[in-house]
RODO-2510 file (C-alpha; in nm, 4 decimals, decimal comma):
residues 509
     n   res          X          Y          Z
     1     m     0,6878     2,1703     1,5805
     2     i     0,4225     2,0463     1,3238
     3     g     0,5363     1,7316     1,1319
     4     k     0,4523     1,6697     0,7704
     5     t     0,2484     1,3572     0,6976
     6     v     0,0341     1,1687     0,4556
     7     s    -0,3356     1,1659     0,5447
     8     k    -0,6760     1,0867     0,4226
     9     a    -0,8243     1,3515     0,1888
    10     g    -1,1012     1,2911     0,4273
    11     r    -1,4307     1,2188     0,4872
    12     k    -1,4595     1,5446     0,6708
    13     t    -1,5771     1,4985     1,0331
    14     m    -1,8702     1,7168     1,1328
    15     f    -1,8622     1,6094     1,5050
    16     a    -1,6157     1,5096     1,7639
    17     g    -1,4858     1,1659     1,8255
    18     l    -1,4465     1,0480     1,4796
    19     s    -1,1282     0,9075     1,3313
    20     t    -1,0063     0,7690     0,9930
    21     l    -0,7764     0,4892     0,8798
    22     a    -0,4361     0,4840     0,7264
    23     v    -0,4345     0,4784     0,3476
    24     i    -0,3932     0,1281     0,1939
    25     v    -0,4199     0,0122    -0,1607
    26     a    -0,4620    -0,3434    -0,2782
    27     l    -0,5687    -0,5137    -0,6078
    28     g    -0,8493    -0,7388    -0,6905
    29     a    -0,8897    -1,0220    -0,9462
    30     p    -0,8655    -0,8847    -1,2967
    31     l    -1,2117    -0,8608    -1,4821
    32     a    -1,3286    -0,7312    -1,8002
    33     p    -1,4454    -0,3622    -1,7596
    34     l    -1,8213    -0,3465    -1,6869
    35     p    -2,0307    -0,1930    -1,9535
    36     f    -2,0658     0,1377    -1,7683
    37     a    -2,2471     0,4145    -1,9460
    38     a    -2,0213     0,6983    -2,0557
    39     g    -2,0772     1,0756    -2,0524
    40     p    -1,9720     1,2815    -2,3426
    41     a    -1,5799     1,3116    -2,3592
    42     a    -1,4380     1,6581    -2,3842
    43     a    -1,0731     1,6993    -2,5008
    44     g    -0,8578     2,0024    -2,4524
    45     i    -0,7405     2,0478    -2,0827
    46     g    -0,3883     2,0863    -2,2142
    47     d    -0,4686     2,3141    -2,5090
    48     p    -0,3740     2,6743    -2,4542
    49     l    -0,6605     2,9221    -2,3890
    50     v    -0,9100     2,6293    -2,3814
    51     s    -1,1610     2,6369    -2,1041
    52     y    -1,2338     2,3492    -1,8799
    53     a    -1,5938     2,4114    -1,8805
    54     d    -1,6850     2,1394    -2,1192
    55     i    -1,5283     1,8761    -1,9242
    56     v    -1,6811     1,9979    -1,6049
    57     a    -2,0257     2,0314    -1,7644
    58     a    -2,0038     1,6579    -1,8666
    59     d    -1,8611     1,5096    -1,5479
    60     k    -1,9876     1,7269    -1,2642
    61     p    -2,3463     1,5863    -1,2767
    62     a    -2,2266     1,2427    -1,1912
    63     v    -2,0128     1,3561    -0,8827
    64     v    -2,1969     1,3139    -0,5530
    65     t    -2,1607     1,4125    -0,1924
    66     v    -2,1590     1,1016     0,0489
    67     t    -2,2996     1,1790     0,3930
    68     t    -2,2793     0,9347     0,6680
    69     e    -2,4139     0,8762     1,0130
    70     m    -2,2536     0,6609     1,2747
    71     v    -2,2760     0,5858     1,6355
    72     r    -2,0151     0,7487     1,8510
    73     p    -1,8614     0,5083     2,1104
    74     a    -1,9937     0,5572     2,4590
    75     a    -1,7627     0,6609     2,7450
    76     g    -1,5429     0,3621     2,8469
    77     r    -1,5631     0,2031     2,5039
    78     d    -1,2670     0,1473     2,2876
    79     q    -1,2269     0,4804     2,0753
    80     s    -0,9069     0,3711     1,9144
    81     g    -0,8091     0,5026     1,5842
    82     p    -0,5819     0,3251     1,3392
    83     q    -0,3876     0,0390     1,4902
    84     g    -0,5161     0,1105     1,8327
    85     t    -0,4102     0,4844     1,8328
    86     p    -0,6503     0,7076     2,0352
    87     p    -0,8103     0,9480     1,7849
    88     e    -0,6737     1,2589     1,9430
    89     e    -0,3278     1,1272     1,9314
    90     f    -0,3764     1,0124     1,5777
    91     f    -0,4717     1,3530     1,4559
    92     r    -0,2107     1,5163     1,6664
    93     r     0,0478     1,3024     1,5114
    94     f    -0,0687     1,3536     1,1598
    95     f    -0,1721     1,7214     1,1628
    96     g    -0,0024     1,8822     1,4750
    97     e    -0,1982     2,0906     1,7179
    98     n    -0,3716     2,2938     1,4339
    99     g    -0,5753     1,9923     1,3298
   100     p    -0,8297     2,0005     1,0418
   101     f    -1,1098     1,8759     1,2654
   102     p    -1,1784     2,1298     1,5415
   103     g    -1,3526     1,9929     1,8426
   104     l    -1,1738     1,6595     1,8440
   105     p    -1,0539     1,5488     2,1881
   106     g    -0,7222     1,7309     2,2272
   107     m    -0,7823     1,9594     1,9336
   108     p    -0,8273     2,3345     1,9817
   109     g    -1,1337     2,5207     1,8930
   110     g    -1,4828     2,3881     1,7968
   111     r    -1,7526     2,4036     1,5407
   112     e    -2,0794     2,5908     1,5661
   113     g    -2,3665     2,3346     1,5621
   114     q    -2,1460     2,0372     1,6459
   115     a    -2,3050     1,7654     1,8575
   116     p    -2,2393     1,8005     2,2355
   117     e    -1,9981     1,5657     2,3976
   118     d    -2,2687     1,3282     2,4971
   119     a    -2,4415     1,3088     2,1666
   120     p    -2,4852     0,9394     2,0579
   121     h    -2,4420     1,0060     1,6828
   122     g    -2,1771     1,1676     1,4610
   123     r    -2,1886     1,2767     1,0856
   124     a    -1,9131     1,2926     0,8277
   125     l    -1,9019     1,3440     0,4513
   126     g    -1,6828     1,2709     0,1394
   127     s    -1,7290     1,2481    -0,2274
   128     g    -1,8030     0,9909    -0,4848
   129     f    -1,8962     0,9457    -0,8444
   130     i    -2,1637     0,7429    -1,0360
   131     v    -2,0433     0,4730    -1,2711
   132     s    -2,3672     0,3159    -1,3912
   133     t    -2,7074     0,4590    -1,5035
   134     d    -2,8851     0,2273    -1,2518
   135     g    -2,7077     0,3964    -0,9502
   136     y    -2,3768     0,2335    -0,8574
   137     v    -2,1552     0,4867    -0,6807
   138     v    -1,7740     0,4599    -0,6190
   139     t    -1,6147     0,6247    -0,3236
   140     n    -1,3435     0,5429    -0,0626
   141     n    -1,3841     0,2821     0,2119
   142     h    -1,2764     0,5308     0,4880
   143     v    -1,5521     0,7572     0,3815
   144     v    -1,8268     0,5050     0,4674
   145     e    -1,6671     0,2897     0,7179
   146     g    -1,8673     0,2433     1,0371
   147     a    -2,1647     0,4203     0,8933
   148     t    -2,5097     0,3294     1,0165
   149     k    -2,6765     0,5361     0,7439
   150     i    -2,5498     0,6598     0,4075
   151     t    -2,7047     0,9394     0,1914
   152     v    -2,5966     1,0420    -0,1448
   153     s    -2,6635     1,3987    -0,2635
   154     l    -2,6757     1,4468    -0,6502
   155     d    -2,5571     1,7421    -0,8166
   156     d    -2,9175     1,8460    -0,9007
   157     g    -2,9909     1,8698    -0,5342
   158     r    -3,1634     1,5273    -0,4825
   159     e    -3,0799     1,3293    -0,1776
   160     l    -3,1046     0,9568    -0,2020
   161     p    -3,0622     0,6786     0,0525
   162     a    -2,7639     0,4593    -0,0322
   163     t    -2,6965     0,0892     0,0460
   164     l    -2,3412    -0,0227     0,0914
   165     v    -2,2707    -0,3040    -0,1846
   166     g    -1,9240    -0,3990    -0,0591
   167     t    -1,5948    -0,2583     0,0333
   168     d    -1,2115    -0,3459     0,0051
   169     a    -1,0276    -0,1914     0,2925
   170     k    -0,6934    -0,2950     0,1423
   171     s    -0,7641    -0,0758    -0,1481
   172     d    -0,9690     0,1837     0,0365
   173     i    -1,2418     0,1457    -0,2189
   174     a    -1,6191     0,1116    -0,1451
   175     v    -1,9285     0,0622    -0,3787
   176     l    -2,2720     0,2237    -0,2959
   177     k    -2,6135     0,1689    -0,4752
   178     v    -2,8712     0,4248    -0,4962
   179     a    -3,2248     0,3913    -0,6617
   180     a    -3,3687     0,6760    -0,8712
   181     e    -3,6777     0,6900    -1,0951
   182     d    -3,4722     0,7859    -1,3905
   183     s    -3,1365     0,6957    -1,5413
   184     l    -2,8518     0,8738    -1,3598
   185     p    -2,5645     1,0743    -1,5175
   186     t    -2,2310     0,8888    -1,5176
   187     v    -1,8628     0,9232    -1,5833
   188     r    -1,6584     0,6699    -1,7556
   189     w    -1,3356     0,4917    -1,6729
   190     g    -1,0254     0,6242    -1,8294
   191     d    -0,6751     0,4713    -1,8920
   192     s    -0,4525     0,5639    -1,5936
   193     d    -0,1752     0,3512    -1,7308
   194     a    -0,1389     0,6052    -2,0101
   195     l    -0,0952     0,8957    -1,7826
   196     r     0,2438     1,0565    -1,7936
   197     t     0,4049     1,2987    -1,5533
   198     g     0,3010     1,6556    -1,6627
   199     d    -0,0316     1,5484    -1,8096
   200     p    -0,3277     1,7688    -1,7068
   201     v    -0,5980     1,6576    -1,4611
   202     l    -0,8955     1,7836    -1,2732
   203     a    -1,0183     1,6839    -0,9177
   204     i    -1,3744     1,7035    -0,8458
   205     g    -1,5419     1,6639    -0,5067
   206     d    -1,7044     1,8376    -0,2114
   207     p    -1,4122     1,9656     0,0107
   208     f    -1,5185     2,0859     0,3509
   209     g    -1,8828     2,0358     0,2633
   210     i    -1,9088     2,3717     0,0794
   211     g    -2,0483     2,1998    -0,2480
   212     t    -1,9071     2,0432    -0,5573
   213     t    -1,5716     2,1975    -0,6414
   214     v    -1,3339     2,1676    -0,9441
   215     t    -0,9522     2,2062    -0,9152
   216     a    -0,6978     2,1822    -1,1885
   217     g    -0,3386     2,0633    -1,1929
   218     i    -0,0887     1,8128    -1,3447
   219     v     0,0305     1,4548    -1,2761
   220     s     0,3297     1,5237    -1,0543
   221     a     0,4558     1,1595    -1,0252
   222     r     0,3465     0,8057    -1,0852
   223     g     0,3793     0,4920    -0,8742
   224     r     0,4101     0,6683    -0,5336
   225     d     0,4600     0,4293    -0,2361
   226     l     0,3092     0,5712     0,0807
   227     h     0,4074     0,2671     0,2883
   228     s     0,0545     0,2148     0,3834
   229     g     0,0280    -0,1296     0,2294
   230     p     0,1986    -0,3891     0,0050
   231     y     0,0212    -0,2678    -0,3045
   232     d     0,0716     0,1205    -0,2993
   233     d     0,0781     0,2609    -0,6494
   234     f    -0,0614     0,6140    -0,6168
   235     i    -0,0850     0,8976    -0,8626
   236     q     0,0620     1,2130    -0,7289
   237     v    -0,1188     1,5384    -0,8443
   238     d    -0,0899     1,8994    -0,7556
   239     a    -0,4527     1,9757    -0,8146
   240     a    -0,5911     2,0986    -0,4873
   241     i    -0,7328     1,8082    -0,2757
   242     n    -0,8701     1,8799     0,0654
   243     h    -1,0807     1,7036     0,3365
   244     g    -1,4131     1,5941     0,1879
   245     n    -1,2581     1,5363    -0,1516
   246     s    -1,1890     1,1588    -0,0754
   247     g    -1,3820     0,9347    -0,3048
   248     g    -1,4132     1,1846    -0,5860
   249     p    -1,2853     1,1455    -0,9356
   250     l    -0,9583     1,2527    -1,0800
   251     v    -1,0378     1,3075    -1,4465
   252     d    -0,8016     1,3479    -1,7514
   253     a    -0,8112     1,5610    -2,0639
   254     r    -1,0873     1,3384    -2,2109
   255     g    -1,3075     1,3847    -1,9101
   256     e    -1,2530     1,0166    -1,8068
   257     v    -1,1854     0,9013    -1,4585
   258     v    -0,8191     0,7992    -1,4094
   259     g    -0,8150     0,7961    -1,0269
   260     i    -0,9936     0,8112    -0,7001
   261     n    -0,8762     1,1032    -0,4799
   262     t    -0,7831     0,9616    -0,1533
   263     a    -0,4917     1,1194     0,0304
   264     i    -0,2933     1,4389     0,0934
   265     y     0,0591     1,5195     0,2185
   266     s     0,0380     1,8178     0,4517
   267     p     0,1999     1,9879     0,7443
   268     n    -0,1225     2,1432     0,8713
   269     g    -0,4171     1,9263     0,7300
   270     g    -0,4821     2,1525     0,4314
   271     n    -0,3953     2,1334     0,0710
   272     v    -0,0184     2,2052    -0,0128
   273     g    -0,0347     2,0738    -0,3728
   274     v     0,0603     1,7170    -0,2993
   275     g    -0,2388     1,4867    -0,3389
   276     f    -0,2679     1,1207    -0,4125
   277     a    -0,5149     0,9149    -0,6141
   278     i    -0,5769     0,5543    -0,6526
   279     p    -0,5059     0,4655    -1,0280
   280     a    -0,8236     0,3682    -1,2183
   281     a    -0,6536     0,0671    -1,3700
   282     h    -0,6596    -0,0830    -1,0066
   283     a    -0,9879     0,0686    -0,8989
   284     q    -1,1891    -0,0377    -1,1922
   285     q    -1,1017    -0,4086    -1,1309
   286     v    -1,1913    -0,3791    -0,7649
   287     v    -1,5205    -0,1933    -0,8254
   288     a    -1,6110    -0,4614    -1,0816
   289     k    -1,5391    -0,7478    -0,8432
   290     i    -1,7351    -0,5884    -0,5551
   291     i    -2,0313    -0,5293    -0,7831
   292     e    -2,0258    -0,8917    -0,9069
   293     h    -1,9535    -1,0559    -0,5667
   294     g    -2,0015    -0,7865    -0,2954
   295     t    -1,6373    -0,8581    -0,1638
   296     i    -1,2864    -0,8890    -0,2568
   297     e    -1,0372    -1,1836    -0,2061
   298     h    -0,6679    -1,1181    -0,2758
   299     g    -0,4317    -1,3726    -0,4092
   300     f    -0,1637    -1,5162    -0,1779
   301     i     0,1364    -1,7326    -0,2352
   302     g     0,3187    -1,7115     0,0979
   303     v     0,6578    -1,5589     0,0464
   304     t     0,8449    -1,2678     0,2107
   305     i     1,0351    -1,0666    -0,0600
   306     q     1,2728    -0,7812    -0,0848
   307     p     1,4296    -0,5617    -0,3442
   308     v     1,7406    -0,6591    -0,5363
   309     d     1,9704    -0,3610    -0,5179
   310     d     2,3100    -0,3372    -0,7060
   311     q     2,5144    -0,5139    -0,4403
   312     i     2,2781    -0,7967    -0,4214
   313     a     2,2701    -0,8198    -0,7920
   314     g     2,6493    -0,8112    -0,8081
   315     a     2,6698    -1,0946    -0,5279
   316     i     2,4295    -1,3286    -0,7213
   317     g     2,5586    -1,2590    -1,0694
   318     l     2,2683    -1,0545    -1,2059
   319     d     2,3610    -0,7994    -1,4694
   320     r     2,1157    -0,5476    -1,3244
   321     a     1,9206    -0,4871    -1,0121
   322     a     1,5732    -0,6120    -1,0866
   323     g     1,3317    -0,8649    -0,9586
   324     a     1,1986    -0,9764    -0,6072
   325     l     1,4323    -1,1726    -0,3919
   326     v     1,2634    -1,4447    -0,1805
   327     a     1,3796    -1,3956     0,1827
   328     s     1,1346    -1,6737     0,3241
   329     v     0,8814    -1,9195     0,2290
   330     q     0,5901    -1,9737     0,4613
   331     p     0,5365    -2,3486     0,5551
   332     s     0,2469    -2,5148     0,3882
   333     s     0,1892    -2,2172     0,1531
   334     p     0,1312    -2,2255    -0,2240
   335     a     0,4812    -2,1032    -0,2840
   336     e     0,6295    -2,4027    -0,0839
   337     a     0,4011    -2,6477    -0,2696
   338     a     0,5308    -2,5041    -0,6000
   339     g     0,8829    -2,5452    -0,5078
   340     v     0,9838    -2,1746    -0,4374
   341     q     1,3104    -2,1695    -0,2505
   342     v     1,4626    -1,9003    -0,0345
   343     g     1,7173    -1,7149    -0,2536
   344     d     1,5097    -1,7387    -0,5629
   345     v     1,4684    -1,4104    -0,7636
   346     v     1,1266    -1,3758    -0,9140
   347     l     1,1741    -1,2140    -1,2651
   348     k     0,8380    -1,2785    -1,4276
   349     v     0,4670    -1,3342    -1,3219
   350     n     0,2350    -1,4862    -1,6055
   351     g     0,4738    -1,3258    -1,8595
   352     a     0,4966    -0,9767    -1,7075
   353     d     0,8359    -0,8571    -1,5969
   354     v     0,8959    -0,8119    -1,2153
   355     a     1,1246    -0,5183    -1,1687
   356     t     1,0457    -0,4679    -0,7952
   357     p     0,8875    -0,6478    -0,5060
   358     k     0,5739    -0,4249    -0,5477
   359     d     0,5365    -0,5719    -0,9142
   360     l     0,5079    -0,9113    -0,7614
   361     s     0,2746    -0,8141    -0,4787
   362     r     0,0338    -0,6354    -0,7124
   363     a     0,0453    -0,9060    -0,9662
   364     i    -0,0401    -1,1740    -0,7171
   365     a    -0,3123    -0,9634    -0,5426
   366     d    -0,4617    -0,9190    -0,8919
   367     l    -0,5255    -1,2756    -0,9014
   368     a    -0,8114    -1,4665    -0,7225
   369     p    -0,7650    -1,7605    -0,5049
   370     g    -0,7506    -2,0783    -0,7290
   371     d    -0,6095    -1,8930    -1,0214
   372     q    -0,2624    -2,0149    -1,1519
   373     a     0,0514    -1,7961    -1,1535
   374     a     0,3405    -1,8886    -1,3774
   375     l     0,6694    -1,7565    -1,2247
   376     v     1,0100    -1,7322    -1,3799
   377     v     1,2852    -1,7336    -1,1100
   378     l     1,6524    -1,7014    -1,1182
   379     r     1,8072    -1,9953    -0,9126
   380     g     2,1784    -2,0696    -0,9035
   381     g     2,2348    -1,8380    -1,2077
   382     e     1,9814    -2,0201    -1,4230
   383     e     1,6080    -1,9410    -1,4987
   384     t     1,3450    -2,1845    -1,3694
   385     d     0,9698    -2,1953    -1,4384
   386     l     0,7285    -2,2632    -1,1601
   387     d     0,3630    -2,2891    -1,1628
   388     i     0,1661    -2,1801    -0,8422
   389     n    -0,1909    -2,2393    -0,7461
   390     v    -0,2710    -1,9066    -0,5917
   391     g    -0,4263    -1,9179    -0,2373
   392     r    -0,6314    -1,7120    -0,0278
   393     m    -0,4657    -1,4237     0,1801
   394     e    -0,4202    -1,4790     0,5411
   395     g    -0,3258    -1,2587     0,8376
   396     e     0,0555    -1,2023     0,8796
   397     e     0,2334    -1,3077     1,1865
   398     a     0,5328    -1,1271     1,3246
   399     a     0,7827    -1,1980     1,6084
   400     a     1,1111    -1,0840     1,7189
   401     a     1,3887    -1,2205     1,9309
   402     s     1,7609    -1,1486     1,9799
   403     q     2,0541    -1,2542     2,1900
   404     d     2,4083    -1,1503     2,2364
   405     a     2,6700    -1,3957     2,1637
   406     g     3,0280    -1,4350     2,2742
   407     p     3,3564    -1,4126     2,0594
   408     g     3,3676    -1,6514     1,7595
   409     v     3,5350    -1,6802     1,4187
   410     a     3,6495    -1,3442     1,2857
   411     v     3,5181    -1,2533     0,9343
   412     a     3,7303    -0,9357     0,8918
   413     d     3,6358    -0,8711     0,5277
   414     l     3,2765    -0,7879     0,6521
   415     g     3,3682    -0,6467     0,9933
   416     l     3,2082    -0,9096     1,2168
   417     s     3,2869    -1,2288     1,4069
   418     v     3,0411    -1,5344     1,4255
   419     q     3,0046    -1,8442     1,6392
   420     t     2,8356    -2,1741     1,5533
   421     l     2,4606    -2,1734     1,6361
   422     s     2,3809    -2,4341     1,9022
   423     a     2,0452    -2,6056     1,9583
   424     a     2,0171    -2,4152     2,2844
   425     d     2,0853    -2,0850     2,1044
   426     g     1,8143    -2,1680     1,8339
   427     q     1,5604    -2,2392     2,0879
   428     a     1,6422    -1,9229     2,2966
   429     l     1,5996    -1,7147     1,9703
   430     g     1,2714    -1,8794     1,8788
   431     l     1,4129    -2,0529     1,5674
   432     p     1,2627    -2,3644     1,4292
   433     d     1,4074    -2,6916     1,5717
   434     g     1,7106    -2,8148     1,3655
   435     t     1,7970    -2,4578     1,2239
   436     q     2,1625    -2,4458     1,1425
   437     g     2,3771    -2,1356     1,1058
   438     a     2,6054    -1,8906     1,2781
   439     i     2,5190    -1,6228     1,5439
   440     v     2,6704    -1,2811     1,4830
   441     a     2,8894    -1,2470     1,7986
   442     r     3,0269    -0,9051     1,7272
   443     v     2,9883    -0,6183     1,4737
   444     e     3,2867    -0,3770     1,4413
   445     p     3,1676    -0,0205     1,4818
   446     g     3,1892     0,1632     1,1393
   447     s     3,2303    -0,1734     0,9530
   448     e     3,0502    -0,2642     0,6300
   449     a     2,8371    -0,4963     0,8326
   450     a     2,7403    -0,2325     1,0782
   451     d     2,6529     0,0015     0,7771
   452     k     2,4129    -0,2711     0,6518
   453     g     2,2282    -0,2905     1,0002
   454     l     2,3666    -0,6207     1,1200
   455     r     2,3802    -0,6584     1,4971
   456     e     2,4810    -0,9117     1,7529
   457     g     2,2336    -1,1931     1,7964
   458     d     2,1511    -1,2037     1,4265
   459     v     2,1778    -1,5517     1,2723
   460     i     2,3364    -1,6065     0,9338
   461     l     2,1590    -1,8894     0,7541
   462     s     2,3274    -1,8865     0,4165
   463     v     2,6170    -1,7011     0,2285
   464     n     2,5725    -1,6445    -0,1421
   465     q     2,2617    -1,8643    -0,1322
   466     a     2,4610    -2,1570     0,0034
   467     p     2,3516    -2,2855     0,3485
   468     v     2,6086    -2,2654     0,6278
   469     a     2,5985    -2,5014     0,9331
   470     t     2,8939    -2,3607     1,1326
   471     a     3,0960    -2,0352     1,1850
   472     e     3,3733    -2,1902     0,9841
   473     d     3,1280    -2,2298     0,6908
   474     v     3,0650    -1,8616     0,6918
   475     a     3,4486    -1,7725     0,6772
   476     a     3,4975    -2,0294     0,4128
   477     a     3,2068    -1,8996     0,1935
   478     i     3,3466    -1,5458     0,2232
   479     e     3,6888    -1,6566     0,0976
   480     k     3,5276    -1,8511    -0,1906
   481     a     3,3303    -1,5365    -0,2958
   482     k     3,6555    -1,3263    -0,2877
   483     d     3,8299    -1,5818    -0,5067
   484     k     3,5572    -1,5429    -0,7606
   485     h     3,6182    -1,1733    -0,7495
   486     r     3,2750    -1,0884    -0,6146
   487     e     3,2278    -0,7484    -0,4795
   488     a     2,9956    -0,8404    -0,1894
   489     a     2,8624    -1,1319     0,0013
   490     l     2,4918    -1,2045     0,0102
   491     l     2,3741    -1,3230     0,3597
   492     l     2,0557    -1,4491     0,4565
   493     v     1,9924    -1,3272     0,8080
   494     a     1,7416    -1,4471     1,0635
   495     r     1,6301    -1,2022     1,3310
   496     g     1,3547    -1,3838     1,5345
   497     q     1,1035    -1,4913     1,2848
   498     d     1,2066    -1,2523     1,0225
   499     r     1,4334    -1,3457     0,7195
   500     s     1,6173    -1,0923     0,5086
   501     f     1,8914    -1,0898     0,2483
   502     v     2,1796    -0,8356     0,3076
   503     a     2,4419    -0,7741     0,0609
   504     i     2,7644    -0,6557     0,2547
   505     p     3,0544    -0,5284     0,0343
   506     f     3,3955    -0,6642     0,1116
   507     h     3,6312    -0,4389     0,3084
   508     v     3,8945    -0,2680     0,1002
   509     g     4,2255    -0,1710     0,2311
***
């Protein structure tokens, strides 16, 4: 059976042994838009009986094909794909046995003219678009990653060597530079924030290397999260996007770039009408930063956050499910220095509402190290203002540990029993010295706790944002919550190094 998946819209591989990366999106520091030259705007995609030809005539000359050459790994060298996955397994997992790249190891078929297995070089292609008359070209990072040589083919047939100005892997954006004797045609950035579901759009690119192609469709959805990174905010479109379209522009009814075509969702590697583009509002900032500095540094404050659902909101007294709940604060982080506490709900960043954790992640990633972030957090039912000096993003660490525990104090209202955490228990679970709490000793099958994913060996650190030191503290806190007519108990649970809030409704009946 072939499984459906999200994949790169492609640099299209021409030879065997190449692989792509998982799609990721991140944000750079906000900058004023660069004074890019603008081509003539053509309105009317959505008008009945109006041709798209004026828009295509204005924009197509600025859309390019990006061809790359790279050294294929020699036998015995690491040929891993994303996150260490061998390329043949990566493509089989994403596309099934009918992969879009014939000739890959483990893939059926082949391609006439492809390099023999011992050839030292491979070639790949994608799309891009020119944003300045002096030759800055935008494309996807996965189109040019690992390239030893990059060539940009213009719509008029010229082929120009390109240099890599810089990339941002987290946003999957790259900027190239080409030199030409004359001013180059350009497209201008549009307002992706103004796009509505149902608005008409055009995708322009070079699918499968057959030449510049235009497809039409509508915006199918906004704010799509592909679970490829903490800043996902894709525009979903039904305009046909195929391998080789990656890096090409998505344009609106004014002929302005509102997105960068990046990914597809497909059971077979081909277009099925579900494509994804990076919004221009994010991409323009990243591109400007790369052109200015050649690189991107994302803001970092050092918290783990999670959504506020209806049950969590009810447990902490919020009138609606909104905000980002702080599950952990990294030691020596900017957040710790500013006084952010576990259990805080972040409601605003620099005056902008935070409806979901993604809003907080994107807002912080928009900032540069050294910038200031003004947070409004809900703590103990009252709003508190905190100022954070944004730091530089570091690598994330993860660990896991669990241990079964014996019988303890029963908490029938949640369907579990707990016992007091001893120093030896904490050490065995990899918890910091001095950690206090209660180990989950047993979870009743079919109980509210089981439904929420609690398991034996989890450690409860707080109940309704009040720390607990013993099993008896947990039971008492539950009774107190019931006395206040709360519908659920909000537990802060440690599982190894991970921390997460879980709202468990009280058992009824």
